[in-house]
Every structure is written in C-alpha cells, then in structure tokens.
C-alpha positions as CSV (number, residue, x, y, z in Angstrom):
1,M,-112.4,78.2,-100.0
2,I,-109.0,77.1,-98.6
3,S,-106.4,79.7,-97.9
4,L,-103.3,78.6,-99.9
5,F,-100.9,79.8,-97.2
6,G,-102.8,79.4,-94.0
7,L,-103.9,82.8,-92.8
8,T,-102.6,85.0,-95.6
9,G,-106.0,85.5,-97.1
10,I,-105.0,84.1,-100.5
11,E,-107.7,81.7,-101.5
12,C,-107.3,78.5,-103.4
13,P,-110.5,76.8,-104.7
14,M,-108.6,73.6,-105.5
15,I,-110.6,70.4,-105.3
16,Y,-108.8,67.2,-104.4
17,G,-109.9,63.7,-105.3
18,Y,-108.8,60.7,-103.1
19,I,-108.9,57.1,-104.2
20,G,-108.1,54.3,-101.7
21,L,-109.9,54.7,-98.4
22,G,-108.3,51.8,-96.4
23,N,-106.4,51.9,-93.2
24,L,-104.3,54.8,-94.3
25,G,-106.3,56.7,-96.9
26,G,-109.4,57.2,-94.7
27,H,-107.4,59.0,-92.0
28,L,-105.6,61.2,-94.6
29,V,-108.9,62.3,-96.2
30,A,-110.3,63.0,-92.7
31,S,-107.4,65.3,-92.1
32,L,-108.0,67.2,-95.4
33,L,-111.6,67.6,-94.6
34,K,-110.8,68.9,-91.1
35,A,-108.5,71.5,-92.6
36,G,-111.3,72.7,-94.8
37,F,-110.4,71.2,-98.2
38,K,-113.0,70.1,-100.7
39,V,-112.5,66.4,-101.3
40,V,-114.1,63.9,-103.7
41,V,-113.6,60.3,-102.7
42,H,-113.8,56.8,-104.3
43,D,-113.0,53.3,-103.3
44,R,-114.1,49.9,-104.6
45,H,-115.7,49.4,-101.2
46,K,-118.2,52.3,-101.0
47,Y,-118.9,51.7,-97.3
48,L,-115.4,53.0,-96.5
49,S,-116.6,56.4,-97.6
50,D,-119.6,56.6,-95.2
51,R,-117.9,58.5,-92.4
52,L,-116.0,60.7,-94.8
53,V,-119.2,61.7,-96.7
54,A,-120.8,62.4,-93.4
55,D,-117.9,64.8,-92.6
56,G,-118.3,66.7,-95.9
57,A,-116.6,64.6,-98.6
58,T,-118.4,64.0,-102.0
59,W,-118.7,60.5,-103.3
60,A,-117.8,59.7,-107.0
61,D,-119.0,56.5,-108.5
62,S,-115.9,56.0,-110.6
63,P,-112.4,57.3,-111.1
64,E,-113.5,58.9,-114.3
65,E,-116.3,60.7,-112.7
66,M,-114.0,61.9,-109.9
67,A,-111.4,63.2,-112.4
68,R,-113.9,65.4,-114.1
69,Q,-114.6,67.2,-110.8
70,C,-111.0,67.6,-109.5
71,D,-107.9,69.7,-109.9
72,A,-105.7,67.0,-108.4
73,V,-106.3,63.4,-107.5
74,I,-104.4,61.5,-104.8
75,T,-104.2,57.7,-105.0
76,C,-103.3,55.4,-102.1
77,L,-103.4,51.8,-103.5
78,P,-102.1,48.4,-102.6
79,S,-100.0,47.5,-105.7
80,P,-98.4,49.0,-108.8
81,S,-100.8,47.1,-111.1
82,V,-103.8,48.7,-109.3
83,S,-102.1,52.1,-109.5
84,E,-101.7,51.8,-113.2
85,L,-105.3,50.7,-113.7
86,V,-106.7,53.6,-111.7
87,L,-104.4,56.1,-113.4
88,T,-105.6,54.9,-116.8
89,Q,-109.2,55.5,-115.7
90,L,-108.4,58.9,-114.2
91,L,-106.7,60.1,-117.4
92,S,-109.9,59.9,-119.3
93,G,-111.3,62.7,-117.2
94,L,-108.4,64.8,-115.8
95,R,-107.9,68.1,-117.5
96,P,-104.5,69.2,-118.9
97,G,-102.6,71.0,-116.1
98,S,-104.1,68.9,-113.3
99,T,-102.0,66.8,-110.9
100,W,-101.8,63.1,-110.0
101,I,-100.3,62.6,-106.6
102,E,-99.3,59.0,-105.9
103,M,-99.1,57.9,-102.3
104,S,-98.8,54.2,-103.0
105,T,-95.4,52.5,-102.5
106,L,-94.0,52.1,-106.0
107,S,-90.6,51.4,-107.3
108,R,-88.7,54.3,-108.8
109,D,-89.0,53.0,-112.3
110,E,-92.7,52.5,-112.0
111,I,-93.5,56.0,-110.8
112,L,-91.3,57.4,-113.6
113,R,-93.1,55.2,-116.2
114,L,-96.6,56.1,-115.0
115,A,-95.7,59.8,-114.7
116,A,-94.6,59.7,-118.3
117,V,-98.0,58.2,-119.2
118,A,-99.7,61.0,-117.3
119,A,-97.5,63.7,-119.0
120,R,-98.7,62.5,-122.4
121,H,-102.2,63.6,-121.3
122,G,-101.0,66.9,-120.0
123,V,-101.2,65.8,-116.3
124,R,-98.3,66.4,-114.0
125,A,-97.2,63.8,-111.4
126,M,-95.9,63.9,-107.9
127,E,-95.1,61.1,-105.5
128,L,-96.0,61.3,-101.8
129,P,-95.4,58.1,-99.9
130,V,-95.7,58.2,-96.2
131,T,-94.0,56.5,-93.2
132,G,-94.5,56.2,-89.5
133,G,-97.6,54.1,-89.1
134,V,-101.4,54.3,-89.5
135,H,-101.8,55.5,-85.9
136,L,-99.9,58.7,-86.7
137,A,-102.0,59.3,-89.8
138,A,-105.0,59.3,-87.6
139,H,-103.6,62.3,-85.8
140,G,-102.2,64.2,-88.8
141,K,-98.7,63.4,-87.6
142,I,-97.4,61.0,-90.2
143,T,-94.2,61.7,-92.1
144,M,-94.6,62.6,-95.8
145,L,-91.9,62.0,-98.4
146,A,-92.4,64.1,-101.6
147,G,-90.8,63.7,-104.9
148,G,-91.3,65.9,-108.0
149,D,-90.9,69.4,-109.3
150,K,-90.4,72.0,-106.6
151,D,-93.2,74.3,-108.0
152,L,-95.6,71.4,-107.9
153,F,-94.6,70.5,-104.3
154,D,-95.1,74.2,-103.3
155,T,-98.6,74.3,-105.0
156,H,-99.8,71.3,-103.0
157,L,-97.9,72.0,-99.8
158,P,-101.0,73.3,-97.9
159,A,-102.8,69.9,-98.5
160,I,-99.6,68.0,-97.6
161,E,-99.3,69.9,-94.4
162,A,-102.9,69.1,-93.6
163,M,-102.2,65.4,-93.8
164,G,-98.8,65.2,-92.1
165,N,-96.5,67.1,-89.8
166,K,-93.0,66.0,-90.9
167,I,-92.6,66.8,-94.6
168,F,-89.5,66.2,-96.7
169,H,-89.1,67.2,-100.3
170,M,-86.6,64.6,-101.5
171,G,-86.0,66.2,-104.9
172,T,-86.8,64.9,-108.3
173,L,-89.5,62.4,-109.1
174,G,-88.4,58.9,-108.1
175,N,-86.3,59.9,-105.1
176,A,-89.2,59.6,-102.7
177,A,-89.7,56.0,-103.9
178,I,-86.1,55.2,-102.9
179,I,-86.2,56.7,-99.4
180,K,-89.6,55.1,-98.7
181,V,-88.2,51.7,-99.5
182,I,-85.2,52.4,-97.3
183,T,-87.3,53.4,-94.4
184,N,-89.5,50.3,-94.7
185,M,-86.5,48.1,-95.1
186,L,-85.1,49.4,-91.8
187,A,-88.4,48.9,-90.1
188,F,-88.7,45.3,-91.1
189,I,-85.1,44.6,-90.0
190,H,-85.8,46.3,-86.7
191,L,-88.9,44.2,-86.3
192,K,-86.9,41.0,-86.8
193,A,-84.3,42.2,-84.3
194,C,-87.0,43.3,-81.8
195,S,-88.6,39.8,-82.0
196,E,-85.3,38.1,-81.3
197,A,-84.5,40.4,-78.4
198,L,-87.9,39.9,-76.7
199,M,-87.5,36.2,-77.1
200,L,-84.0,36.3,-75.5
201,A,-85.5,38.2,-72.6
202,R,-88.4,35.7,-72.3
203,R,-86.2,32.6,-72.4
204,G,-83.8,34.3,-70.0
205,G,-86.5,34.4,-67.4
206,L,-87.0,38.2,-67.4
207,D,-90.3,40.0,-66.8
208,L,-91.1,40.8,-70.5
209,G,-92.9,44.1,-69.6
210,Q,-90.0,45.3,-67.6
211,A,-87.6,44.2,-70.3
212,W,-89.6,46.1,-72.9
213,H,-89.3,49.3,-70.8
214,A,-85.6,48.8,-70.2
215,I,-85.0,48.4,-73.9
216,K,-87.0,51.5,-74.6
217,A,-84.8,53.5,-72.3
218,S,-81.6,52.0,-73.7
219,S,-79.2,52.5,-76.7
220,G,-80.9,49.6,-78.3
221,N,-84.3,51.3,-78.6
222,S,-86.1,51.9,-81.9
223,F,-89.4,53.3,-83.1
224,V,-90.4,49.7,-84.1
225,H,-89.6,48.4,-80.6
226,E,-91.8,51.1,-79.1
227,T,-94.7,50.5,-81.4
228,E,-94.8,47.1,-83.0
229,G,-92.9,45.5,-80.1
230,A,-95.9,46.6,-77.8
231,L,-98.3,44.9,-80.2
232,I,-96.3,41.7,-80.1
233,L,-96.5,41.7,-76.3
234,N,-100.2,42.2,-76.5
235,G,-100.6,39.3,-78.9
236,S,-102.7,41.2,-81.4
237,Y,-99.8,42.0,-83.8
238,D,-102.3,44.4,-85.4
239,V,-100.3,47.1,-87.1
240,A,-102.7,47.4,-90.1
241,F,-99.9,46.3,-92.5
242,N,-99.7,42.8,-93.8
243,I,-96.9,40.4,-94.8
244,D,-97.6,40.7,-98.5
245,L,-97.0,44.4,-98.4
246,A,-93.8,43.8,-96.4
247,L,-92.6,41.4,-99.0
248,K,-93.4,43.8,-101.8
249,D,-91.3,46.5,-100.2
250,L,-88.4,44.2,-99.4
251,G,-88.5,43.1,-103.0
252,F,-88.0,46.8,-104.0
253,A,-85.2,47.1,-101.5
254,M,-83.4,44.1,-102.8
255,A,-83.8,45.3,-106.4
256,F,-82.2,48.7,-105.5
257,G,-79.4,46.8,-103.8
258,R,-78.6,45.0,-107.1
259,E,-79.0,48.2,-109.1
260,F,-76.8,50.3,-106.9
261,G,-74.3,47.6,-106.1
262,V,-75.0,47.6,-102.4
263,P,-75.0,44.2,-100.6
264,L,-78.0,44.0,-98.3
265,D,-77.3,41.1,-96.0
266,L,-79.7,42.0,-93.2
267,A,-82.5,42.9,-95.7
268,G,-82.0,39.5,-97.5
269,V,-82.3,37.5,-94.2
270,T,-85.3,39.6,-93.2
271,E,-87.0,38.9,-96.5
272,Q,-86.6,35.2,-96.0
273,T,-88.2,35.5,-92.6
274,Y,-91.2,37.1,-94.2
275,V,-91.3,34.4,-96.8
276,A,-91.5,31.9,-94.0
277,A,-94.1,33.9,-92.2
278,K,-96.3,34.0,-95.3
279,A,-96.0,30.2,-95.7
280,A,-97.0,29.8,-92.1
281,Y,-99.8,32.4,-91.7
282,G,-100.7,33.7,-95.2
283,G,-100.0,37.0,-96.9
284,N,-102.8,38.8,-95.2
285,A,-101.4,38.1,-91.7
286,E,-100.1,41.1,-89.9
287,S,-96.4,42.0,-90.5
288,P,-95.3,41.7,-86.8
289,M,-96.4,38.0,-86.9
290,I,-92.8,37.3,-87.9
291,A,-92.4,37.2,-84.1
292,K,-94.9,34.4,-84.0
293,L,-92.5,32.2,-86.0
294,L,-90.1,32.3,-83.1
295,E,-93.0,31.7,-80.6
296,D,-94.2,28.7,-82.5
297,L,-90.7,27.3,-83.1
298,L,-89.8,27.6,-79.4
299,K,-93.3,27.0,-78.0
300,T,-92.8,30.1,-76.0
301,D,-95.2,33.0,-76.1
302,L,-94.2,36.7,-75.9
303,R,-97.2,38.0,-73.8
304,A,-97.1,40.7,-71.1
305,P,-99.9,42.5,-69.5
306,G,-100.7,46.2,-70.0
307,F,-99.8,46.5,-73.7
308,P,-102.2,47.8,-76.3
309,A,-104.0,45.8,-79.0
310,R,-103.7,48.7,-81.4
311,L,-101.7,51.8,-81.6
312,E,-103.5,55.1,-80.8
C-alpha cells in the first residue's frame, strides 16, 4: 500500500497504469516503482518493459486489459493521433470515476477535446507534461506541469511527487499545454542561439571548451547551453529528442501566436531552421543537430574534448 501523504499513515491502494515506455516514460515508471506504487505497464514494444517488470511492474497485453486493472492510467506518447487511439482503447475498460493523466505534448484544443471524450465515459482527465530533459527524469528531478481540477491534482500529487521534484499546478485543463509549448519554444530558440555562439567562438579562434565554460559563467548562459551545448561539443547531439518532435512543438507555438495575436519572430526563424535540419538529416535526427547545419555550411566542426556523449 502507498501512503497518500508520505508518512501520515493514510493508505491509498491506487493502482496506476502507464503506457509509453520510451526515453521518458521508462524513467518515470521506475520512479513510481521506487516510491512503492503499484504500476501496470504497456508499450507496443514489449521489451521496453523488461527492466520495469523485473523491478515489480505488471505487464498488460493491451490498453484495454490495463484499464480494467487500474484506477488511473498515465499516457506518454509521441503524437496526438496516437494519444487519441490509445485513449479510445482505454475507455473500453476504465471504470467511471477513474482518471486519465496525459503526459504527451498536445495542443490545448486537443487535450480539451479528448478530455470531453473521456468525460462522456465518466473518466476524469488531467494533463501532466514535463520539461527539463530525460536525464532529469532518470533521477526523479524533472519539472512537472499539471493542468486540471485542483481536487484531481491533489488526489494524484503523491504519484506526481514520486516522478518529479518541481511541480506546478497551472490551473484549469489546457493551461499546462500552453506553458509546455512556451518552455519548449524557448529551449529551441536557445539551442539555435547556442549553436551560433559556439560557431562564433570557433571561427574566432577560441578554445571551444574554455569558451563554453566562460559562457556558462556569464550573463549569456542558459540551461540549454549547459546541457545540449555540451552534447554539441561532444559530437553525439544525443538529447533523446528528435527533430520531428521539435517541429511538432514549434507548430503548436506558432498556432498559439496566431490565436493570441502575438508575433513570434524568433520562433518562426527557429522553426525554419528545424525544417532545414529535417531536410538535411531526417526527422528522427537528434534535435541539437541544428548545430550541424552550421558545421556543414561552414565546413567547421564544433568539437572539444571532455564533454559527455549523453547527459547523466
């Protein structure tokens, strides 16, 4: 049994399902298991569940089978169309009064539409996108952005706290979708700026490693410079987030700009950079490979010794 509020002794026998065990989801399930939650897992690639089942998770052969066993199901999926398909399958088994928690990055209108579908089956919905990077999820330190009714947020707060350490309830359903798109938009803009700054340093004859450290200690520093900038200097670019996903999120940002009447000049230029990167390297290429566009154009690499291939 899980204590609903830590050490208060109030027990909560809630069973969570989790669908989507990729780069992010696998780490989040591991955190739930470590905290003592009962978790049922499913993914179209069953092998992704092996280590989680070994740690105590239960495998379900389908979303429908999972839904019949769980009080709440969390989904972490690559696209809105997949989220809708999986939700449809879940609703055939979820009991009235249960919860669907969507961690995928959806537009505000999509999460509201799908929540309405769930409501017609007596299932309540909450959104819970995350930000900060897969490496932070591995340590239970990722930032979680919740949207939905406050009582629903409070009910699932123990599980949310097990997965992340910086938690923001953004208000009504749909608000988390907006802030998640904003944070991703900023990250992509920062990555483009970081790439250009590193190339200026390289072409200016500076030691790139020393330049990276100087920027980190300066007013020009950013979270992206500290993380993805290091992966660029290594040459792996491996942030576990691809160009297609970046383009999806930038598309959401541009749509919000039109809806809210906000000109997004930097986001628009950055989106076109990602379009060019997709044409050059494919949609599955790592997001920081927008830096490689400059490297290829100028026939100048951005390598420096001592930087990691992956973030830990």
